[in-house]
mmCIF file of the N, C-alpha and C atoms, coordinates in Angstrom:
data_MODEL
# 
_entry.id   MODEL 
# 
loop_
_atom_site.group_PDB 
_atom_site.id 
_atom_site.type_symbol 
_atom_site.label_atom_id 
_atom_site.label_alt_id 
_atom_site.label_comp_id 
_atom_site.label_asym_id 
_atom_site.label_entity_id 
_atom_site.label_seq_id 
_atom_site.pdbx_PDB_ins_code 
_atom_site.Cartn_x 
_atom_site.Cartn_y 
_atom_site.Cartn_z 
_atom_site.occupancy 
_atom_site.B_iso_or_equiv 
_atom_site.pdbx_formal_charge 
_atom_site.auth_seq_id 
_atom_site.auth_comp_id 
_atom_site.auth_asym_id 
_atom_site.auth_atom_id 
_atom_site.pdbx_PDB_model_num 
ATOM 1   N N  . MET A 1 1  ? -60.495 67.412 -32.968 1.00 0.00 ? 1  MET A N  1 
ATOM 2   C CA . MET A 1 1  ? -60.965 66.201 -32.296 1.00 0.00 ? 1  MET A CA 1 
ATOM 3   C C  . MET A 1 1  ? -62.433 65.938 -32.627 1.00 0.00 ? 1  MET A C  1 
ATOM 4   N N  . ASP A 1 2  ? -63.239 66.997 -32.637 1.00 0.00 ? 2  ASP A N  1 
ATOM 5   C CA . ASP A 1 2  ? -64.654 66.816 -32.960 1.00 0.00 ? 2  ASP A CA 1 
ATOM 6   C C  . ASP A 1 2  ? -64.838 66.371 -34.399 1.00 0.00 ? 2  ASP A C  1 
ATOM 7   N N  . ARG A 1 3  ? -64.030 66.952 -35.296 1.00 0.00 ? 3  ARG A N  1 
ATOM 8   C CA . ARG A 1 3  ? -64.139 66.559 -36.691 1.00 0.00 ? 3  ARG A CA 1 
ATOM 9   C C  . ARG A 1 3  ? -63.698 65.106 -36.861 1.00 0.00 ? 3  ARG A C  1 
ATOM 10  N N  . PHE A 1 4  ? -62.657 64.716 -36.149 1.00 0.00 ? 4  PHE A N  1 
ATOM 11  C CA . PHE A 1 4  ? -62.193 63.333 -36.202 1.00 0.00 ? 4  PHE A CA 1 
ATOM 12  C C  . PHE A 1 4  ? -63.282 62.376 -35.711 1.00 0.00 ? 4  PHE A C  1 
ATOM 13  N N  . ARG A 1 5  ? -63.949 62.734 -34.613 1.00 0.00 ? 5  ARG A N  1 
ATOM 14  C CA . ARG A 1 5  ? -64.998 61.875 -34.077 1.00 0.00 ? 5  ARG A CA 1 
ATOM 15  C C  . ARG A 1 5  ? -66.189 61.821 -35.033 1.00 0.00 ? 5  ARG A C  1 
ATOM 16  N N  . ALA A 1 6  ? -66.505 62.961 -35.639 1.00 0.00 ? 6  ALA A N  1 
ATOM 17  C CA . ALA A 1 6  ? -67.637 62.996 -36.565 1.00 0.00 ? 6  ALA A CA 1 
ATOM 18  C C  . ALA A 1 6  ? -67.364 62.112 -37.780 1.00 0.00 ? 6  ALA A C  1 
ATOM 19  N N  . LEU A 1 7  ? -66.101 62.053 -38.196 1.00 0.00 ? 7  LEU A N  1 
ATOM 20  C CA . LEU A 1 7  ? -65.753 61.206 -39.336 1.00 0.00 ? 7  LEU A CA 1 
ATOM 21  C C  . LEU A 1 7  ? -65.830 59.728 -38.973 1.00 0.00 ? 7  LEU A C  1 
ATOM 22  N N  . HIS A 1 8  ? -65.387 59.379 -37.778 1.00 0.00 ? 8  HIS A N  1 
ATOM 23  C CA . HIS A 1 8  ? -65.221 57.968 -37.453 1.00 0.00 ? 8  HIS A CA 1 
ATOM 24  C C  . HIS A 1 8  ? -66.370 57.380 -36.647 1.00 0.00 ? 8  HIS A C  1 
ATOM 25  N N  . GLU A 1 9  ? -67.241 58.232 -36.129 1.00 0.00 ? 9  GLU A N  1 
ATOM 26  C CA . GLU A 1 9  ? -68.317 57.703 -35.297 1.00 0.00 ? 9  GLU A CA 1 
ATOM 27  C C  . GLU A 1 9  ? -69.256 56.754 -36.050 1.00 0.00 ? 9  GLU A C  1 
ATOM 28  N N  . PRO A 1 10 ? -69.683 57.071 -37.272 1.00 0.00 ? 10 PRO A N  1 
ATOM 29  C CA . PRO A 1 10 ? -70.591 56.156 -37.963 1.00 0.00 ? 10 PRO A CA 1 
ATOM 30  C C  . PRO A 1 10 ? -69.973 54.777 -38.207 1.00 0.00 ? 10 PRO A C  1 
ATOM 31  N N  . LEU A 1 11 ? -68.638 54.697 -38.264 1.00 0.00 ? 11 LEU A N  1 
ATOM 32  C CA . LEU A 1 11 ? -67.991 53.423 -38.537 1.00 0.00 ? 11 LEU A CA 1 
ATOM 33  C C  . LEU A 1 11 ? -67.979 52.527 -37.304 1.00 0.00 ? 11 LEU A C  1 
ATOM 34  N N  . SER A 1 12 ? -68.024 53.108 -36.106 1.00 0.00 ? 12 SER A N  1 
ATOM 35  C CA . SER A 1 12 ? -67.932 52.297 -34.891 1.00 0.00 ? 12 SER A CA 1 
ATOM 36  C C  . SER A 1 12 ? -69.114 52.588 -33.970 1.00 0.00 ? 12 SER A C  1 
ATOM 37  N N  . PRO A 1 13 ? -70.242 51.897 -34.166 1.00 0.00 ? 13 PRO A N  1 
ATOM 38  C CA . PRO A 1 13 ? -71.412 52.139 -33.314 1.00 0.00 ? 13 PRO A CA 1 
ATOM 39  C C  . PRO A 1 13 ? -71.157 51.739 -31.861 1.00 0.00 ? 13 PRO A C  1 
ATOM 40  N N  . LEU A 1 14 ? -70.308 50.720 -31.647 1.00 0.00 ? 14 LEU A N  1 
ATOM 41  C CA . LEU A 1 14 ? -70.057 50.267 -30.276 1.00 0.00 ? 14 LEU A CA 1 
ATOM 42  C C  . LEU A 1 14 ? -69.358 51.347 -29.473 1.00 0.00 ? 14 LEU A C  1 
ATOM 43  N N  . ARG A 1 15 ? -68.400 52.002 -30.090 1.00 0.00 ? 15 ARG A N  1 
ATOM 44  C CA . ARG A 1 15 ? -67.685 53.051 -29.365 1.00 0.00 ? 15 ARG A CA 1 
ATOM 45  C C  . ARG A 1 15 ? -68.603 54.233 -29.078 1.00 0.00 ? 15 ARG A C  1 
ATOM 46  N N  . ARG A 1 16 ? -69.488 54.559 -30.025 1.00 0.00 ? 16 ARG A N  1 
ATOM 47  C CA . ARG A 1 16 ? -70.372 55.700 -29.821 1.00 0.00 ? 16 ARG A CA 1 
ATOM 48  C C  . ARG A 1 16 ? -71.288 55.464 -28.618 1.00 0.00 ? 16 ARG A C  1 
ATOM 49  N N  . THR A 1 17 ? -71.841 54.249 -28.510 1.00 0.00 ? 17 THR A N  1 
ATOM 50  C CA . THR A 1 17 ? -72.739 53.964 -27.399 1.00 0.00 ? 17 THR A CA 1 
ATOM 51  C C  . THR A 1 17 ? -71.985 53.953 -26.075 1.00 0.00 ? 17 THR A C  1 
ATOM 52  N N  . SER A 1 18 ? -70.725 53.525 -26.087 1.00 0.00 ? 18 SER A N  1 
ATOM 53  C CA . SER A 1 18 ? -69.969 53.475 -24.832 1.00 0.00 ? 18 SER A CA 1 
ATOM 54  C C  . SER A 1 18 ? -69.526 54.865 -24.402 1.00 0.00 ? 18 SER A C  1 
ATOM 55  N N  . ILE A 1 19 ? -69.395 55.792 -25.354 1.00 0.00 ? 19 ILE A N  1 
ATOM 56  C CA . ILE A 1 19 ? -68.952 57.144 -25.004 1.00 0.00 ? 19 ILE A CA 1 
ATOM 57  C C  . ILE A 1 19 ? -70.122 57.969 -24.472 1.00 0.00 ? 19 ILE A C  1 
ATOM 58  N N  . LYS A 1 20 ? -71.306 57.782 -25.039 1.00 0.00 ? 20 LYS A N  1 
ATOM 59  C CA . LYS A 1 20 ? -72.420 58.677 -24.725 1.00 0.00 ? 20 LYS A CA 1 
ATOM 60  C C  . LYS A 1 20 ? -72.756 58.771 -23.244 1.00 0.00 ? 20 LYS A C  1 
ATOM 61  N N  . PRO A 1 21 ? -73.014 57.650 -22.552 1.00 0.00 ? 21 PRO A N  1 
ATOM 62  C CA . PRO A 1 21 ? -73.253 57.802 -21.116 1.00 0.00 ? 21 PRO A CA 1 
ATOM 63  C C  . PRO A 1 21 ? -71.972 58.170 -20.393 1.00 0.00 ? 21 PRO A C  1 
ATOM 64  N N  . ARG A 1 22 ? -72.029 59.230 -19.591 1.00 0.00 ? 22 ARG A N  1 
ATOM 65  C CA . ARG A 1 22 ? -70.836 59.655 -18.857 1.00 0.00 ? 22 ARG A CA 1 
ATOM 66  C C  . ARG A 1 22 ? -70.581 58.677 -17.719 1.00 0.00 ? 22 ARG A C  1 
ATOM 67  N N  . ARG A 1 23 ? -69.522 57.897 -17.861 1.00 0.00 ? 23 ARG A N  1 
ATOM 68  C CA . ARG A 1 23 ? -69.192 56.929 -16.817 1.00 0.00 ? 23 ARG A CA 1 
ATOM 69  C C  . ARG A 1 23 ? -68.101 57.477 -15.913 1.00 0.00 ? 23 ARG A C  1 
ATOM 70  N N  . THR A 1 24 ? -68.215 57.212 -14.638 1.00 0.00 ? 24 THR A N  1 
ATOM 71  C CA . THR A 1 24 ? -67.130 57.554 -13.729 1.00 0.00 ? 24 THR A CA 1 
ATOM 72  C C  . THR A 1 24 ? -66.040 56.499 -13.854 1.00 0.00 ? 24 THR A C  1 
ATOM 73  N N  . SER A 1 25 ? -64.856 56.831 -13.359 1.00 0.00 ? 25 SER A N  1 
ATOM 74  C CA . SER A 1 25 ? -63.751 55.875 -13.450 1.00 0.00 ? 25 SER A CA 1 
ATOM 75  C C  . SER A 1 25 ? -64.069 54.605 -12.660 1.00 0.00 ? 25 SER A C  1 
ATOM 76  N N  . ALA A 1 26 ? -64.853 54.740 -11.600 1.00 0.00 ? 26 ALA A N  1 
ATOM 77  C CA . ALA A 1 26 ? -65.226 53.562 -10.810 1.00 0.00 ? 26 ALA A CA 1 
ATOM 78  C C  . ALA A 1 26 ? -66.079 52.606 -11.641 1.00 0.00 ? 26 ALA A C  1 
ATOM 79  N N  . ASP A 1 27 ? -67.032 53.149 -12.391 1.00 0.00 ? 27 ASP A N  1 
ATOM 80  C CA . ASP A 1 27 ? -67.866 52.305 -13.245 1.00 0.00 ? 27 ASP A CA 1 
ATOM 81  C C  . ASP A 1 27 ? -67.017 51.568 -14.270 1.00 0.00 ? 27 ASP A C  1 
ATOM 82  N N  . VAL A 1 28 ? -66.083 52.297 -14.866 1.00 0.00 ? 28 VAL A N  1 
ATOM 83  C CA . VAL A 1 28 ? -65.241 51.687 -15.894 1.00 0.00 ? 28 VAL A CA 1 
ATOM 84  C C  . VAL A 1 28 ? -64.371 50.597 -15.290 1.00 0.00 ? 28 VAL A C  1 
ATOM 85  N N  . SER A 1 29 ? -63.785 50.879 -14.123 1.00 0.00 ? 29 SER A N  1 
ATOM 86  C CA . SER A 1 29 ? -62.882 49.895 -13.521 1.00 0.00 ? 29 SER A CA 1 
ATOM 87  C C  . SER A 1 29 ? -63.639 48.632 -13.121 1.00 0.00 ? 29 SER A C  1 
ATOM 88  N N  . THR A 1 30 ? -64.845 48.794 -12.580 1.00 0.00 ? 30 THR A N  1 
ATOM 89  C CA . THR A 1 30 ? -65.613 47.610 -12.201 1.00 0.00 ? 30 THR A CA 1 
ATOM 90  C C  . THR A 1 30 ? -66.018 46.820 -13.436 1.00 0.00 ? 30 THR A C  1 
ATOM 91  N N  . ARG A 1 31 ? -66.368 47.520 -14.506 1.00 0.00 ? 31 ARG A N  1 
ATOM 92  C CA . ARG A 1 31 ? -66.732 46.842 -15.743 1.00 0.00 ? 31 ARG A CA 1 
ATOM 93  C C  . ARG A 1 31 ? -65.548 46.079 -16.311 1.00 0.00 ? 31 ARG A C  1 
ATOM 94  N N  . VAL A 1 32 ? -64.380 46.729 -16.293 1.00 0.00 ? 32 VAL A N  1 
ATOM 95  C CA . VAL A 1 32 ? -63.177 46.086 -16.819 1.00 0.00 ? 32 VAL A CA 1 
ATOM 96  C C  . VAL A 1 32 ? -62.806 44.865 -15.983 1.00 0.00 ? 32 VAL A C  1 
ATOM 97  N N  . SER A 1 33 ? -62.869 45.008 -14.663 1.00 0.00 ? 33 SER A N  1 
ATOM 98  C CA . SER A 1 33 ? -62.522 43.873 -13.802 1.00 0.00 ? 33 SER A CA 1 
ATOM 99  C C  . SER A 1 33 ? -63.521 42.734 -13.995 1.00 0.00 ? 33 SER A C  1 
ATOM 100 N N  . ASP A 1 34 ? -64.797 43.078 -14.201 1.00 0.00 ? 34 ASP A N  1 
ATOM 101 C CA . ASP A 1 34 ? -65.808 42.056 -14.445 1.00 0.00 ? 34 ASP A CA 1 
ATOM 102 C C  . ASP A 1 34 ? -65.526 41.318 -15.744 1.00 0.00 ? 34 ASP A C  1 
ATOM 103 N N  . LEU A 1 35 ? -65.179 42.072 -16.781 1.00 0.00 ? 35 LEU A N  1 
ATOM 104 C CA . LEU A 1 35 ? -64.852 41.452 -18.057 1.00 0.00 ? 35 LEU A CA 1 
ATOM 105 C C  . LEU A 1 35 ? -63.625 40.567 -17.923 1.00 0.00 ? 35 LEU A C  1 
ATOM 106 N N  . ARG A 1 36 ? -62.624 41.075 -17.189 1.00 0.00 ? 36 ARG A N  1 
ATOM 107 C CA . ARG A 1 36 ? -61.382 40.317 -17.056 1.00 0.00 ? 36 ARG A CA 1 
ATOM 108 C C  . ARG A 1 36 ? -61.617 39.024 -16.285 1.00 0.00 ? 36 ARG A C  1 
ATOM 109 N N  . SER A 1 37 ? -62.401 39.094 -15.212 1.00 0.00 ? 37 SER A N  1 
ATOM 110 C CA . SER A 1 37 ? -62.660 37.887 -14.423 1.00 0.00 ? 37 SER A CA 1 
ATOM 111 C C  . SER A 1 37 ? -63.458 36.877 -15.250 1.00 0.00 ? 37 SER A C  1 
ATOM 112 N N  . ARG A 1 38 ? -64.418 37.381 -16.040 1.00 0.00 ? 38 ARG A N  1 
ATOM 113 C CA . ARG A 1 38 ? -65.199 36.484 -16.879 1.00 0.00 ? 38 ARG A CA 1 
ATOM 114 C C  . ARG A 1 38 ? -64.308 35.835 -17.934 1.00 0.00 ? 38 ARG A C  1 
ATOM 115 N N  . PHE A 1 39 ? -63.379 36.618 -18.482 1.00 0.00 ? 39 PHE A N  1 
ATOM 116 C CA . PHE A 1 39 ? -62.461 36.077 -19.480 1.00 0.00 ? 39 PHE A CA 1 
ATOM 117 C C  . PHE A 1 39 ? -61.541 35.037 -18.850 1.00 0.00 ? 39 PHE A C  1 
ATOM 118 N N  . GLU A 1 40 ? -61.042 35.310 -17.648 1.00 0.00 ? 40 GLU A N  1 
ATOM 119 C CA . GLU A 1 40 ? -60.185 34.347 -16.953 1.00 0.00 ? 40 GLU A CA 1 
ATOM 120 C C  . GLU A 1 40 ? -60.944 33.043 -16.711 1.00 0.00 ? 40 GLU A C  1 
ATOM 121 N N  . LYS A 1 41 ? -62.212 33.159 -16.328 1.00 0.00 ? 41 LYS A N  1 
ATOM 122 C CA . LYS A 1 41 ? -63.017 31.976 -16.066 1.00 0.00 ? 41 LYS A CA 1 
ATOM 123 C C  . LYS A 1 41 ? -63.180 31.145 -17.339 1.00 0.00 ? 41 LYS A C  1 
ATOM 124 N N  . SER A 1 42 ? -63.519 31.809 -18.430 1.00 0.00 ? 42 SER A N  1 
ATOM 125 C CA . SER A 1 42 ? -63.733 31.088 -19.681 1.00 0.00 ? 42 SER A CA 1 
ATOM 126 C C  . SER A 1 42 ? -62.422 30.505 -20.195 1.00 0.00 ? 42 SER A C  1 
ATOM 127 N N  . LYS A 1 43 ? -61.316 31.216 -19.950 1.00 0.00 ? 43 LYS A N  1 
ATOM 128 C CA . LYS A 1 43 ? -60.014 30.727 -20.411 1.00 0.00 ? 43 LYS A CA 1 
ATOM 129 C C  . LYS A 1 43 ? -59.605 29.494 -19.614 1.00 0.00 ? 43 LYS A C  1 
ATOM 130 N N  . ASN A 1 44 ? -59.925 29.483 -18.323 1.00 0.00 ? 44 ASN A N  1 
ATOM 131 C CA . ASN A 1 44 ? -59.529 28.364 -17.478 1.00 0.00 ? 44 ASN A CA 1 
ATOM 132 C C  . ASN A 1 44 ? -60.382 27.127 -17.743 1.00 0.00 ? 44 ASN A C  1 
ATOM 133 N N  . THR A 1 45 ? -61.683 27.327 -17.955 1.00 0.00 ? 45 THR A N  1 
ATOM 134 C CA . THR A 1 45 ? -62.570 26.182 -18.087 1.00 0.00 ? 45 THR A CA 1 
ATOM 135 C C  . THR A 1 45 ? -62.422 25.515 -19.448 1.00 0.00 ? 45 THR A C  1 
ATOM 136 N N  . GLU A 1 46 ? -62.280 26.312 -20.498 1.00 0.00 ? 46 GLU A N  1 
ATOM 137 C CA . GLU A 1 46 ? -62.237 25.715 -21.828 1.00 0.00 ? 46 GLU A CA 1 
ATOM 138 C C  . GLU A 1 46 ? -61.433 26.589 -22.775 1.00 0.00 ? 46 GLU A C  1 
ATOM 139 N N  . ARG A 1 47 ? -60.616 25.938 -23.604 1.00 0.00 ? 47 ARG A N  1 
ATOM 140 C CA . ARG A 1 47 ? -59.871 26.692 -24.622 1.00 0.00 ? 47 ARG A CA 1 
ATOM 141 C C  . ARG A 1 47 ? -60.601 26.503 -25.953 1.00 0.00 ? 47 ARG A C  1 
ATOM 142 N N  . THR A 1 48 ? -61.706 27.251 -26.091 1.00 0.00 ? 48 THR A N  1 
ATOM 143 C CA . THR A 1 48 ? -62.534 27.104 -27.277 1.00 0.00 ? 48 THR A CA 1 
ATOM 144 C C  . THR A 1 48 ? -62.693 28.443 -27.970 1.00 0.00 ? 48 THR A C  1 
ATOM 145 N N  . ARG A 1 49 ? -63.553 28.454 -28.993 1.00 0.00 ? 49 ARG A N  1 
ATOM 146 C CA . ARG A 1 49 ? -63.783 29.683 -29.739 1.00 0.00 ? 49 ARG A CA 1 
ATOM 147 C C  . ARG A 1 49 ? -64.437 30.750 -28.861 1.00 0.00 ? 49 ARG A C  1 
ATOM 148 N N  . SER A 1 50 ? -65.227 30.351 -27.869 1.00 0.00 ? 50 SER A N  1 
ATOM 149 C CA . SER A 1 50 ? -65.918 31.325 -27.021 1.00 0.00 ? 50 SER A CA 1 
ATOM 150 C C  . SER A 1 50 ? -64.924 32.134 -26.204 1.00 0.00 ? 50 SER A C  1 
ATOM 151 N N  . SER A 1 51 ? -63.867 31.494 -25.703 1.00 0.00 ? 51 SER A N  1 
ATOM 152 C CA . SER A 1 51 ? -62.884 32.228 -24.904 1.00 0.00 ? 51 SER A CA 1 
ATOM 153 C C  . SER A 1 51 ? -62.119 33.211 -25.779 1.00 0.00 ? 51 SER A C  1 
ATOM 154 N N  . SER A 1 52 ? -61.848 32.841 -27.035 1.00 0.00 ? 52 SER A N  1 
ATOM 155 C CA . SER A 1 52 ? -61.122 33.758 -27.913 1.00 0.00 ? 52 SER A CA 1 
ATOM 156 C C  . SER A 1 52 ? -61.993 34.955 -28.282 1.00 0.00 ? 52 SER A C  1 
ATOM 157 N N  . THR A 1 53 ? -63.286 34.746 -28.460 1.00 0.00 ? 53 THR A N  1 
ATOM 158 C CA . THR A 1 53 ? -64.162 35.878 -28.748 1.00 0.00 ? 53 THR A CA 1 
ATOM 159 C C  . THR A 1 53 ? -64.263 36.786 -27.536 1.00 0.00 ? 53 THR A C  1 
ATOM 160 N N  . GLU A 1 54 ? -64.223 36.206 -26.336 1.00 0.00 ? 54 GLU A N  1 
ATOM 161 C CA . GLU A 1 54 ? -64.238 37.017 -25.122 1.00 0.00 ? 54 GLU A CA 1 
ATOM 162 C C  . GLU A 1 54 ? -62.986 37.875 -25.051 1.00 0.00 ? 54 GLU A C  1 
ATOM 163 N N  . ALA A 1 55 ? -61.851 37.324 -25.490 1.00 0.00 ? 55 ALA A N  1 
ATOM 164 C CA . ALA A 1 55 ? -60.604 38.079 -25.467 1.00 0.00 ? 55 ALA A CA 1 
ATOM 165 C C  . ALA A 1 55 ? -60.692 39.264 -26.421 1.00 0.00 ? 55 ALA A C  1 
ATOM 166 N N  . THR A 1 56 ? -61.224 39.046 -27.622 1.00 0.00 ? 56 THR A N  1 
ATOM 167 C CA . THR A 1 56 ? -61.321 40.145 -28.577 1.00 0.00 ? 56 THR A CA 1 
ATOM 168 C C  . THR A 1 56 ? -62.310 41.188 -28.087 1.00 0.00 ? 56 THR A C  1 
ATOM 169 N N  . ARG A 1 57 ? -63.397 40.749 -27.431 1.00 0.00 ? 57 ARG A N  1 
ATOM 170 C CA . ARG A 1 57 ? -64.391 41.703 -26.955 1.00 0.00 ? 57 ARG A CA 1 
ATOM 171 C C  . ARG A 1 57 ? -63.809 42.585 -25.852 1.00 0.00 ? 57 ARG A C  1 
ATOM 172 N N  . SER A 1 58 ? -63.035 41.986 -24.930 1.00 0.00 ? 58 SER A N  1 
ATOM 173 C CA . SER A 1 58 ? -62.461 42.776 -23.839 1.00 0.00 ? 58 SER A CA 1 
ATOM 174 C C  . SER A 1 58 ? -61.375 43.704 -24.363 1.00 0.00 ? 58 SER A C  1 
ATOM 175 N N  . SER A 1 59 ? -60.643 43.293 -25.409 1.00 0.00 ? 59 SER A N  1 
ATOM 176 C CA . SER A 1 59 ? -59.597 44.167 -25.936 1.00 0.00 ? 59 SER A CA 1 
ATOM 177 C C  . SER A 1 59 ? -60.212 45.333 -26.705 1.00 0.00 ? 59 SER A C  1 
ATOM 178 N N  . MET A 1 60 ? -61.414 45.135 -27.273 1.00 0.00 ? 60 MET A N  1 
ATOM 179 C CA . MET A 1 60 ? -62.048 46.220 -28.008 1.00 0.00 ? 60 MET A CA 1 
ATOM 180 C C  . MET A 1 60 ? -62.500 47.348 -27.089 1.00 0.00 ? 60 MET A C  1 
ATOM 181 N N  . ILE A 1 61 ? -62.916 47.006 -25.899 1.00 0.00 ? 61 ILE A N  1 
ATOM 182 C CA . ILE A 1 61 ? -63.457 48.025 -24.989 1.00 0.00 ? 61 ILE A CA 1 
ATOM 183 C C  . ILE A 1 61 ? -62.336 48.897 -24.430 1.00 0.00 ? 61 ILE A C  1 
# 
């Protein structure tokens, strides 16, 4: 697992930064719910390129 992470970490800087700080499950759940609510808001107000980028950003996390 460590060797796998060492190989792939340089390719994904976003994942490395999200892994480094030890987050509790509560922090993650609140962050996810915040992202989801923001995505729902953008999806409801406008069906534009910004809402689609929000969808890809939330799916990446």
